[in-house]
C-alpha positions as CSV (number, residue, x, y, z in Angstrom):
1,M,-33.3,134.0,55.6
2,L,-29.9,132.6,56.5
3,E,-28.4,129.3,55.9
4,V,-27.1,127.7,59.2
5,V,-26.3,124.4,60.9
6,S,-27.4,123.4,64.4
7,I,-24.5,122.5,66.7
8,K,-24.5,120.9,70.2
9,F,-21.3,120.5,72.3
10,K,-20.8,117.1,73.9
11,N,-24.3,116.2,72.7
12,R,-25.9,118.0,75.6
13,G,-27.1,121.4,76.5
14,K,-28.5,124.0,74.1
15,C,-28.2,124.0,70.3
16,Y,-26.3,126.9,68.7
17,Y,-26.4,128.2,65.1
18,F,-23.2,128.4,63.1
19,A,-22.6,129.4,59.5
20,P,-21.8,126.4,57.3
21,N,-19.1,128.3,55.5
22,S,-20.1,126.8,52.1
23,L,-19.7,123.2,53.4
24,D,-22.3,120.5,53.0
25,I,-22.7,119.3,56.6
26,R,-25.1,116.4,57.4
27,T,-26.9,115.5,60.6
28,G,-24.6,113.5,62.9
29,D,-21.3,114.8,61.5
30,K,-18.5,115.8,63.8
31,V,-17.3,119.3,63.1
32,I,-14.7,121.8,64.3
33,V,-16.1,125.2,65.1
34,E,-14.7,128.5,66.2
35,T,-15.8,129.7,69.6
36,A,-14.9,132.5,72.0
37,K,-12.6,130.1,73.8
38,G,-10.9,128.8,70.6
39,L,-11.5,125.7,68.4
40,E,-13.9,123.1,69.7
41,I,-15.2,119.8,68.4
42,A,-19.0,119.4,68.4
43,D,-21.9,117.3,67.0
44,C,-24.2,118.5,64.2
45,T,-27.8,118.0,65.2
46,H,-29.3,119.5,62.0
47,G,-27.6,119.9,58.7
48,N,-27.8,122.9,56.3
49,H,-31.2,124.6,56.7
50,M,-32.7,128.1,56.4
51,V,-33.8,130.1,59.4
52,E,-35.1,133.7,59.8
53,D,-32.7,136.5,60.6
54,T,-34.4,137.2,64.0
55,A,-33.7,133.6,65.2
56,V,-29.9,134.2,65.0
57,V,-28.0,136.0,67.7
58,P,-25.1,137.9,66.2
59,P,-22.2,137.4,65.6
60,L,-22.8,134.2,63.6
61,R,-19.5,132.2,63.9
62,P,-18.4,129.9,61.1
63,V,-17.7,126.1,61.0
64,A,-14.0,125.6,60.5
65,R,-14.1,122.2,58.9
66,I,-15.6,118.7,59.1
67,A,-13.7,116.6,61.6
68,T,-10.9,114.5,60.0
69,A,-9.3,111.3,61.3
70,D,-6.6,113.4,63.1
71,D,-9.2,115.5,64.8
72,L,-11.1,112.5,66.1
73,R,-7.8,111.0,67.4
74,I,-7.1,114.2,69.3
75,A,-10.7,114.1,70.8
76,E,-10.0,110.5,72.1
77,L,-6.8,111.7,73.7
78,N,-8.6,114.5,75.5
79,K,-11.1,112.1,76.9
80,K,-8.3,110.0,78.5
81,R,-6.8,113.2,79.9
82,E,-10.2,114.1,81.4
83,K,-10.4,110.8,83.3
84,E,-6.9,111.2,84.7
85,A,-7.6,114.9,85.7
86,F,-10.8,113.9,87.5
87,E,-9.0,111.4,89.7
88,I,-6.2,113.9,90.4
89,G,-8.7,116.6,91.2
90,R,-10.6,114.4,93.7
91,Q,-7.3,113.6,95.5
92,K,-6.3,117.3,95.8
93,I,-9.7,118.3,97.1
94,A,-9.5,115.7,99.8
95,E,-5.9,116.8,100.7
96,H,-7.0,120.5,101.1
97,G,-10.2,119.4,103.0
98,L,-12.6,121.5,101.0
99,E,-16.3,121.0,101.2
100,M,-17.0,120.6,97.5
101,K,-18.0,117.8,95.2
102,L,-16.2,117.4,91.9
103,V,-18.7,116.6,89.1
104,D,-16.9,116.6,85.8
105,V,-13.7,117.7,84.0
106,E,-13.5,119.1,80.5
107,C,-10.4,119.6,78.3
108,N,-10.7,121.9,75.3
109,F,-9.8,120.7,71.8
110,E,-6.5,122.7,71.6
111,G,-5.4,121.2,75.0
112,N,-4.4,124.6,76.6
113,K,-7.2,124.7,79.2
114,T,-8.8,122.4,81.7
115,T,-12.2,123.1,83.4
116,F,-13.3,121.5,86.7
117,F,-17.0,121.5,87.5
118,F,-18.1,121.2,91.2
119,T,-21.0,121.7,93.5
120,A,-20.9,123.2,97.0
121,D,-23.4,124.5,99.6
122,G,-21.7,127.9,99.8
123,R,-18.7,129.8,98.8
124,V,-15.4,127.9,98.8
125,D,-11.8,129.3,98.9
126,F,-10.0,127.2,96.3
127,R,-7.0,129.4,95.5
128,E,-4.5,126.9,96.8
129,L,-6.2,124.1,94.9
130,V,-5.8,126.0,91.6
131,K,-2.1,126.5,92.2
132,D,-1.6,122.7,92.8
133,L,-3.5,121.7,89.7
134,A,-1.8,124.3,87.5
135,G,1.6,122.9,88.6
136,I,0.5,119.3,87.6
137,F,-1.2,119.9,84.3
138,R,1.0,122.9,83.1
139,N,-1.9,124.7,81.4
140,R,-4.8,127.1,82.3
141,I,-7.0,125.8,85.2
142,E,-10.6,126.9,85.7
143,L,-12.9,125.9,88.6
144,R,-16.7,126.5,87.9
145,Q,-19.4,126.0,90.5
146,I,-22.7,124.6,89.2
147,G,-26.1,123.8,90.7
148,V,-27.6,120.4,91.5
149,R,-29.8,120.5,88.4
150,D,-26.7,121.0,86.2
151,E,-25.1,118.1,88.0
152,A,-28.0,115.8,87.1
153,K,-27.8,117.1,83.5
154,M,-24.1,116.2,83.2
155,I,-24.3,112.8,84.9
156,G,-27.6,111.6,83.6
157,G,-29.7,108.7,84.9
158,I,-33.2,107.2,85.0
159,G,-36.1,109.0,86.6
160,I,-39.1,107.6,88.6
161,C,-41.1,107.4,85.3
162,G,-38.6,104.8,84.0
163,R,-37.2,107.1,81.3
164,P,-33.9,109.1,81.1
165,Y,-33.8,112.5,82.6
166,C,-35.5,115.2,80.6
167,C,-32.7,117.7,81.3
168,S,-30.0,115.4,79.9
169,Q,-32.1,114.6,76.7
170,F,-34.0,117.5,75.3
171,L,-34.4,120.4,77.8
172,E,-32.2,123.4,76.9
173,D,-33.0,125.8,79.7
174,F,-34.2,125.2,83.3
175,Q,-37.6,126.9,84.0
176,P,-38.8,127.6,87.6
177,V,-41.2,125.0,89.2
178,S,-43.3,125.7,92.3
179,T,-45.5,123.7,94.7
180,K,-48.5,125.6,93.4
181,M,-48.3,123.6,90.2
182,A,-48.6,120.3,92.2
183,K,-51.6,121.7,94.1
184,I,-53.5,122.7,90.9
185,Q,-52.9,119.2,89.5
186,S,-54.2,117.5,92.6
187,L,-50.9,115.8,93.3
188,S,-49.5,114.6,96.6
189,L,-47.4,117.3,98.4
190,N,-45.0,114.6,99.6
191,P,-41.5,115.9,98.7
192,T,-40.2,112.4,97.8
193,K,-43.0,111.9,95.2
194,I,-42.8,115.3,93.4
195,S,-39.0,115.7,93.6
196,G,-36.4,114.4,91.2
197,S,-33.1,112.8,91.8
198,C,-31.5,116.2,92.0
199,G,-33.6,117.0,95.1
200,R,-35.6,119.7,93.4
201,L,-39.2,119.7,92.1
202,M,-39.5,117.7,88.9
203,C,-39.4,119.6,85.6
204,C,-42.3,117.7,84.2
205,L,-44.7,119.4,86.6
206,R,-44.6,122.4,84.2
207,Y,-45.5,120.5,81.1
208,E,-49.3,120.4,81.7
209,Q,-49.6,123.5,83.9
210,E,-51.4,125.7,81.2
211,A,-53.9,123.0,80.5
212,Y,-54.8,122.6,84.2
213,E,-55.2,126.4,84.6
214,D,-57.8,126.4,81.9
215,L,-59.7,123.4,83.4
216,V,-59.8,125.0,86.9
217,K,-61.7,128.0,85.5
218,K,-64.6,125.8,84.3
219,V,-65.4,124.0,87.6
220,P,-65.8,125.2,91.2
221,K,-63.3,124.5,94.0
222,Q,-63.8,121.8,96.5
223,G,-66.0,122.9,99.4
224,A,-67.6,125.7,97.5
225,F,-71.4,126.5,97.8
226,V,-72.9,125.7,94.3
227,E,-76.2,125.9,92.6
228,T,-77.2,122.8,90.5
229,K,-80.1,121.9,88.3
230,D,-81.5,119.9,91.2
231,G,-81.0,122.5,93.9
232,Y,-78.3,124.0,96.1
233,G,-75.5,122.1,97.8
234,T,-71.8,121.8,98.6
235,A,-69.0,120.6,96.3
236,V,-67.4,117.6,97.9
237,Q,-65.1,116.2,95.2
238,V,-63.8,117.7,92.0
239,N,-62.4,115.8,89.0
240,L,-60.6,118.3,86.7
241,L,-59.8,116.0,83.8
242,R,-63.4,114.6,83.6
243,Q,-64.9,118.0,84.4
244,T,-67.3,116.5,87.0
245,V,-68.2,117.4,90.6
246,K,-69.8,115.4,93.3
247,V,-72.2,117.5,95.3
248,R,-74.0,117.0,98.6
249,L,-77.4,118.7,98.2
250,D,-79.1,120.5,101.0
251,G,-81.7,118.3,102.7
252,D,-80.0,115.0,101.7
253,S,-78.1,112.8,104.1
254,D,-74.3,113.0,104.4
255,D,-73.8,109.8,102.6
256,T,-75.9,110.8,99.5
257,L,-73.8,112.4,96.8
258,K,-74.8,113.3,93.2
259,L,-72.6,113.6,90.2
260,F,-72.9,116.7,88.0
261,K,-71.1,117.9,84.9
262,S,-69.4,121.3,84.8
263,N,-72.3,122.9,82.8
264,E,-75.0,121.6,85.3
265,L,-73.8,123.7,88.2
266,A,-72.3,127.1,89.1
267,A,-70.5,128.4,92.1
268,V,-72.3,131.0,94.2
269,P,-70.0,134.1,94.6
270,G,-69.5,134.9,98.3
271,G,-70.3,131.4,99.5
272,R,-73.5,130.4,101.3
273,P,-75.7,133.3,102.3
274,K,-76.7,134.0,105.9
275,E,-80.0,132.8,107.4
276,G,-82.9,134.7,106.1
277,E,-81.2,136.0,103.0
278,P,-82.6,134.8,99.6
279,L,-80.6,132.3,97.7
280,P,-79.1,133.9,94.5
281,S,-79.8,132.3,91.1
282,V,-76.5,132.1,89.1
283,L,-77.0,129.0,87.0
284,H,-78.0,129.3,83.4
285,Y,-78.4,125.6,82.5
286,V,-79.1,124.7,78.9
287,P,-79.7,120.9,78.4
288,E,-77.4,119.4,75.8
289,E,-79.0,117.9,72.7
290,L,-78.7,114.2,72.5
291,E,-76.6,113.4,69.5
292,E,-77.6,110.4,67.5
293,E,-75.1,107.7,67.9
294,T,-73.8,106.6,64.6
295,E,-72.3,103.2,64.3
296,Q,-68.6,103.5,63.6
297,E,-66.0,100.9,63.3
298,D,-63.7,100.8,66.3
299,E,-60.1,100.8,65.1
300,W,-59.0,99.3,68.5
301,A,-61.6,96.6,68.7
302,I,-60.4,93.0,69.2
303,P,-60.8,91.0,66.0
304,L,-63.3,88.2,66.0
305,L,-61.5,84.9,66.0
306,V,-64.5,82.6,66.1
307,V,-65.9,81.5,62.7
308,P,-69.6,82.6,62.4
309,E,-72.2,79.9,62.1
310,P,-73.5,79.4,58.5
311,V,-76.9,80.8,57.8
312,E,-79.4,78.3,56.4
313,V,-80.9,79.5,53.2
314,P,-84.5,78.2,52.6
315,A,-84.6,75.8,49.6
316,Q,-86.7,77.1,46.7
317,E,-89.4,74.9,45.3
318,P,-88.8,73.8,41.7
319,P,-91.1,75.6,39.2
320,S,-94.0,73.6,37.9
321,A,-94.5,72.7,34.2
322,G,-96.9,75.5,33.6
323,E,-94.4,78.1,35.0
324,K,-91.6,76.7,32.8
325,K,-93.7,77.1,29.7
326,A,-94.7,80.6,30.7
327,R,-91.1,81.6,31.2
328,R,-90.1,80.2,27.8
329,R,-92.8,82.2,26.1
330,R,-92.0,85.4,27.8
331,G,-88.2,84.9,27.3
332,S,-88.7,84.5,23.6
333,R,-90.6,87.8,23.5
334,G,-87.5,89.6,25.0
335,R,-89.0,90.6,28.3
336,S,-86.9,91.4,31.4
337,K,-86.8,89.3,34.5
338,T,-88.8,91.8,36.6
339,E,-91.6,91.7,34.0
340,T,-91.6,87.9,33.9
341,R,-91.8,87.7,37.7
342,A,-94.7,90.2,37.7
343,D,-96.5,88.2,35.1
344,E,-96.0,85.0,37.0
345,A,-97.5,86.5,40.1
346,K,-100.7,87.6,38.2
347,P,-103.4,85.0,37.6
348,Q,-103.5,83.9,34.0
349,E,-106.9,84.8,32.4
350,K,-108.3,82.7,29.7
351,K,-108.8,84.6,26.5
352,P,-111.9,84.1,24.4
353,E,-111.9,81.8,21.4
354,S,-112.3,84.7,18.9
355,V,-108.9,86.2,20.0
356,R,-107.2,82.8,20.0
357,S,-108.4,82.0,16.5
358,E,-106.9,85.2,15.2
359,R,-103.5,84.2,16.4
360,R,-103.6,80.8,14.7
361,V,-101.3,80.4,11.7
362,E,-103.0,79.3,8.5
363,K,-101.5,76.1,7.0
364,P,-100.3,76.5,3.4
365,A,-102.4,74.9,0.7
366,R,-101.2,71.6,-0.8
367,D,-99.3,71.8,-4.1
368,E,-100.3,70.0,-7.2
369,H,-97.5,67.5,-6.9
370,H,-98.6,66.6,-3.3
371,T,-99.9,63.0,-3.4
372,E,-100.9,60.3,-1.0
373,K,-97.4,58.8,-1.2
374,T,-95.8,61.9,0.2
375,D,-98.3,61.9,3.2
376,K,-97.3,58.3,3.7
377,Y,-93.6,59.1,3.8
378,E,-94.1,62.0,6.2
379,K,-96.0,59.8,8.6
380,A,-93.2,57.2,8.5
381,A,-90.6,59.9,9.3
382,K,-92.6,61.2,12.3
383,T,-93.2,57.8,13.8
384,E,-89.5,56.8,13.4
385,K,-88.4,55.2,16.7
386,P,-85.1,56.4,18.4
387,A,-82.1,54.1,18.5
388,R,-81.6,51.9,21.5
389,H,-78.3,51.0,23.2
390,G,-76.2,52.8,20.6
391,K,-77.6,50.6,17.7
392,P,-78.6,52.6,14.6
393,N,-82.3,52.5,13.7
394,T,-82.7,50.8,10.3
395,Q,-86.5,50.9,10.1
396,N,-88.1,52.9,7.3
397,K,-84.7,53.5,5.7
398,A,-83.6,52.7,2.2
399,T,-81.1,49.9,1.9
400,V,-78.1,49.9,-0.5
401,K,-77.2,46.8,-2.3
402,P,-73.4,45.9,-2.4
403,V,-71.8,46.4,-5.8
404,K,-69.2,43.9,-7.1
405,V,-65.8,45.5,-8.0
406,E,-63.7,43.8,-10.6
407,S,-60.1,43.2,-9.7
408,K,-57.5,45.3,-11.5
409,P,-54.8,43.7,-13.6
410,A,-51.1,44.0,-12.7
411,E,-50.4,46.7,-15.3
412,H,-53.2,48.9,-13.8
413,E,-51.8,48.5,-10.3
414,A,-48.3,49.6,-11.4
415,A,-49.7,52.7,-13.1
416,A,-51.7,53.5,-10.0
417,G,-48.5,53.3,-7.8
418,K,-46.7,55.7,-10.0
419,A,-49.5,58.2,-9.8
420,K,-49.5,58.0,-6.0
421,S,-45.7,58.6,-5.7
422,G,-45.5,61.5,-8.3
423,E,-48.8,63.3,-8.2
424,K,-51.6,63.9,-5.7
425,S,-54.7,62.0,-6.4
426,R,-57.9,63.9,-6.7
427,R,-60.7,63.2,-4.4
428,T,-64.3,64.0,-5.1
429,H,-66.7,65.1,-2.3
430,H,-69.6,63.1,-3.5
431,R,-69.0,59.5,-4.6
432,R,-71.5,57.4,-6.4
433,Y,-72.0,53.8,-5.6
434,G,-71.1,51.7,-8.7
435,K,-68.3,50.6,-10.9
436,P,-65.1,52.7,-10.5
437,K,-64.1,54.5,-13.7
438,T,-60.7,53.5,-15.0
439,K,-58.6,55.2,-17.7
440,P,-58.2,53.2,-20.9
441,S,-54.7,51.7,-21.2
442,A,-52.5,51.9,-24.2
443,D,-53.0,48.3,-25.1
444,N,-56.8,48.7,-25.3
């Protein structure tokens, strides 16, 4: 593996590998590289990366340096010189009356060479033109003839598809294109529809050629004698992309056509046999198994913007008093909800008296101290009426008589005030109704 950087000159044409020369070069940087024609400024399309040894064509030339501010200034001056040289070159071509079209002018980075690119139908004698241009620019002059495809690549433009030319964007080499490609793809053979702005066949005709060659092998040609699952007939129309063929069966009218898939018919080799000869059987049709359609969410489906109507839920009838009691009993026993629902669904059977008597709880015997008065008080507590409108119920309750409290003398009040200010008074939880206890004074 070798560490290289990808370089493209004037941001067009083919990418070339150069050694980074222990420099950290990033994508988009302007660099100065060594070429066979001297130093040149170029664009880095891919920074430092590793490639296999077989991908590099020796010798691997190094990157001189990353372009500085002075290098960029020299590149701007060369662009101005190229525009001036282009106008002068067009004037000189017209003066000499040469049948050539000037396309572009290029000045090298060092400024010691100027290259003129032109197109022409045949060979052109431009020796006198080179002498005139060399006397004007005082450097080395080179005239290079190019093709119409290279011209479109240099100038650029918009194709009939509405996008920039492929050759000026990403195509590195021109590959041959023929009209056979247009026939296989069932395109119109009108030259204006399958030709680019350069006047040659469009380069994009080659992109899908391999795919169409594979599709052609699976379906018969138009007009071929075919055998179908419904009989013999003639292929009238072929759709390569859908892999379908419209067939006119023998014995049907001219207007009746049937559509068959590529696996439902086969072309008979040698065409239709002569009269009296048996029809060959070449079709081996195997019906396809119907796959169960599984419901899958369509990612490209339009979202539903209408609010769905609310579904009415039927109101449940309130449980009866007997069901409530049964639920309470079962809930206290610790049963689950499923068990309680199953029990509710079953009809309740009445148990015999013998079983019910066993479950009765025996009342405790009365104590010796239990008297008639205690029974009387228990009855009164049970029959106590609830309070109405927030007023306390005073029936069957013991009343408390008010107790008179003697007023304290002035000395006792002064002593009580000192006790409150200095010490915390003790409070008892249970107070008895009666006379408050007072500490004996010193006078008593």
